[in-house]
N, C-alpha and C positions, 0 to 999 in steps of 0.2 A: 499707722499701717504696719509697722514692725510688730507691735503687740498683737494686732489683728491677725497677722500671718501665723504666729504661733498659736493663737487661740483657734484659728480655723484648722490648723494641723492637728491640734488636740481632738477636734471633732472628727477628723479623718480616722484617728485611732479609735474613737468611740464608736463610729459606724462600723469600722472593721471588726471590732470586738462583738458588736451587735450581730453582724452578719455571720460570725462563726457559730453562733448558737440559735439563729433564727433563719427562716426562709428569707432570702434577699435576692432581688432581681439582679444585683451586681454580679452574682455567680453565673447567671444565664448570659449576661452581657459579655462575660469573659469566655465562656465556652462556645457560644455560637460562631464567632469569627474563626474558630479552629476547625470548623467543619470542612474537611478536605474536598468535599464534593462541590464546594462553592468557591469561586475566585473573588478577588477584591471588588470588582465592578458588579458582581452579582448581588452584593449587599447595598448597592447604591439605590436609595429611595427615601421615602419620608418616614417619620416616626421612628420606631424601634430599629428598623433596618439601617437608618442613617447613623445611629450611634455605633452599630456594628461596623459600618463602613469607616467611620473615624478611627475605631479601635484596631481594625484589621492590620495596618502596617506596623503598628507598635507591638502587636501580639505575635504576628507571623513573620515580620521583617526584623524587628529588634529583639524579639523573643522576651518581651517584658512579662514578668510574673503577675499574678493576680494582685499582689501587694503593690507592685510598682504601678499598675494601672489605677489602683485606688488613689495612690499619691498623685498621679498625673491628672486625673479628673478632679481630685481635691484642689489641685492648683488652679484648674480652670474656674472652680467655684470661688476661690480666693480672688482671682482677677475680676470676677463679677462684683465683688465687694469693693475693689479698687475703683471700678467704673461707677459704682453707685455713690461712692464718696465724692468722686469728681462731679457727678451729675448734681448732687445736692449742693456741694460747696460752691460750684460755679454759678448756680442759679440763686442761691440763698447765702450771701456772705455773712449775714448776721447770726451770731450764736445765741441759742435759746436754752434756757434751763427749764426742765420739767420736773414735777414732783419736788420742787424747791431746791434740788441739789444736783440733778443729773443733766449733763449736756445732751440735748435732744438727739443730735446726730450720732454721738458715741453710743447712746442707748440703742438706737436702731441698728447700728453696725454690729453690736455684740449680742443681739437677740439669739439665743441658742437654737431655736427651731429652724431659723434661716440657715444656720451653719450645718446642722445635722443633715438636712435634705440636699445640700449642695456639696457634700464632702465624700461622694462615692462615685463609683463607676455606674453611669446611667444617664438618663435625660436631664436630671435636676441641675447639675453643674453647668453644662453647656447652654441650656435654655436660659438660665439665670444670667450667665455671661452675655448671651446675645441680647437679652432685654435691656440690661443695664448699659451695655455698649451702645445700643441704639438710642437710648434716652440721652446719653452723653453726646453722641454724634449729631443728633438732630438739632442741637443748639446752634451749630455752625456747619450746616450740611455741605457748603461749598468748600470748606477747609478740611472736612473730615469725611470726604466722600468714600474713601476706602473702608473706614470703619462702619460707615452707614450701609454700604453694600454687603460687607462681610457679616455684620450683625443681622441684616435682613435675611440673608441666606441661611444663617444658623437657626433663626427663629422659624423660618418657613419649613426647612427640612426636618426639624425636630417636632414642631407642633404647628402644622399648617393653619389650624383654626385660630391659634394665638396670633399668627401673622395677620389674619383678617382683622382682629381686634386692634392690633398695632396700626395697621393701615388706616382704619376708620378713625382712630384717635388722632393720628398725625394730620389727616385731611381736615377734620373738624377743628383741630387746634390751630392750624395755619389759617383756616378761613375765618375764624372768629376771635383769634387772639388780639390783645390790645396793641401789640407792636405794629408799627407801620411797615409792612412788608410789600415790596414792589409787586404789582399785579402779575408780572411774568413769572416771578418766583412762586407765587401761589398756584398759578396755572401749571407750572412745571411739577411741583410737588403733587398736586391733585392728579395730574396725568400719569405720573410715574406710579403712585400708590394704587390708584384705581385700575390702571392698566395691568399692574402686577397681580392684583386680585382676580381680574377677569382672566388673565393668562393661566392662573393656577386654580381656577374655581372648581374644576373637576376633582383635583387632588384634595381640596378642602372639603368638598361635599363627600368625597370618598371616605373620609375619616368616619363618617356616620352612615356609610352605605346609602347616600342620598343622591349620587350621581344619576342623572336621567329621571329624577323624580318629577311627577306631574303635580304633586301637592306637597311642597316642602314643609309647610306648617304641620299638617297631619302626620306626615312621615317622620318629622323630627320628634313629635310627641310620642309616637310609637317607639322610636329609637331610644329616647330618654327614659321612657318607662322600663323598657327591657334592660337598659344599662343600669338603671338604679336598682332594679330587682336583683341583678346578678351581683352587684357590689354589696348590696345589703346582706347577702348570704356569707360574706367574708368576715367572720370574726367580730368586728366592731361596727356592724351595720346599724343604721337608724332608719326607721320608716318615715320618710319625708313626703310620702305621696299625698297625705292629707294636710300638710303644712301650708299655711298661707305664704305668699311670696315674701313678705317682710321677715317671717320666721325662718324661711329657707335661707335667706341672705344672712340672718343672724347666725344660723347654724354654720354656714360656710365661713363666716368671718371670725366667730368667737367661740365656737365649740371645738373640742370638749372643754367644759368648765367644772372641774373637780368631781361633781356627782356622776358624770357620765364618762370619766376619763378611762381609756382602755390601758391599764397597766401603769408602770412607773413612767414610761415615756409620755403617756397621756397626762399624768399629774404635772410633769415638768411643763408640758405644753399648755396646761390649764393656767399656770402662773403667767406664762407669756400671753395667753389669750386675755387674761384679766388686764394686762398692760395695754393690749390692743384696745380693749373696751374703754379704758380710762382715756387713752389718747384720742379715740373717736369722739369722746365726750366734748372735746375742745371745739368741735365745729358747731356745736349747738349754742352759739353765741350770736349776739346781734351783729349784723353786718356780713355774715357768711355768704348769703345769697348774692348780695351786692358785690362781694369780693369775687365770686365765681363769674359773674357777668363781665367784670372788668379785668379778669385775670389774663396773664400772658399765655403764649402758645404752650409752654411746658406744662402749666397747670391744667389747662383744658384737655390737652392730650392725655395726661395722666388720669384725669377723671373718666374720660371715655374708655380708655384701656381697662381701668379697674372695674368700672360698672359693667361693661360688655362681657368681660371675662367672668365676673361674678354671676351675672344673670345666666350665662350659658352653662357654667359649671354646676350651679345649684340644681339644675334640672337633671343632671346625670350622675351627681355624686350623692351617695347615701351610705358611705362608709367613712367613719371618722379617721381611720388611718390614711385613706386616700385623700381626704379633705385636708389633713395636716400637711401632706406633701404638696398638693396642687396649689393651695393658696399662697405658699411661700414664693411662688413665681410672681405674683401680682401685688402683694401687700405693700411693697415699697412704693408703688405708685400712689396708693392711698396716703401713706405716711408723708410722701412728698407734698401732697396737697395740704395736709394738716400743718406740716412744718412751715410751708410758705404762708399760710393764713396767719399763724401765730407770729411769724417773723414780720409780716406786713403790719400787723397791729402794733408790734413793738416799734417798728420803723416810723409809723405814723405818730406814735407818742413822742419819739425822739425829735421829729421834725416840729411837732407842736410846741415842745419845750424850748427848742432853739428859737422859734419865732417869737415866743413869749419873752424869752431872755433878750432877744434883739430889740423888741419894743420897749422893754424896761430900760435898756441901755440908751435908746433914743430919747426917752422921757427924761432920763437922768441928765443927758447931755444938754437938752433944752433947758432944764431947770438950772443947770450950772451956768449956761450962757446968760439966762435972765438975771 
């Protein structure tokens, strides 16, 4: 964690340098709260305005500079990595080596793209913190109720649609996980998450201007086409309108890949995407489907959050720069599933060897007695 802190702080500096010479939303996030015509509560709302609400007292009360705000939000991003470490390690105590020499968890924690998009003033750092905090808290909800509520609020107010995916993943995970959970706890979790979604459904639909819609499917298709067209015009756009669903998902998960990399940042991301591709290859092994069917709550929750987010975002993302930023929010859920699957296979081998050794000892003792 100490080394990870300095590593993340380095990326705060990298992003700050990048923002000095390029258009960056972080500058807008610093200037908007300084609008004298608006008070603190005027900024209270969902999405972009909530980030302005969070920043307002630090900018107007403590008079923090742009650089100080970058450091503050960079620290929030670092806390996200702390909770991601706790989430992984608490659920998977077994250490795994990948590519024959790298510790799996350490490799995930030091992926550069994850740090770059969580190291600046904006939505990236707090939403990542909220997601990882929620994943850690849901393991023991009765003991971590404060973290659970806080993380849910962070996720909802920054990205209401992501809160919908998290709620669905949690409910399905609790209902189908292999753990023996008391019925009243399942009903409680189901009631809270579904009730929360119903209570904020207008805000969630409002993100796509679908509140009051009579045909959600058709209206969402129109929204996604318009959103994709507008994003495709921004520099690194890709025409995904004619892509099949598998190739759309491939684009969201693994592109850019060298030949379509937008600039130096894209080339660096391409290396990371190649690592993603190689890690995903580990699930194409015998027993993965059976593993998913018998997996615990955390695994099933992660699968649902990752897949729902991927399906939804692939229909509105057609800009590689936006894709690189957006997928960093949910990729850790996919890596958690892969890590758990590989660790489970290793654990099964260890148990099999121990049973075999125990049988050999018993046979040896019998022979000795004879």
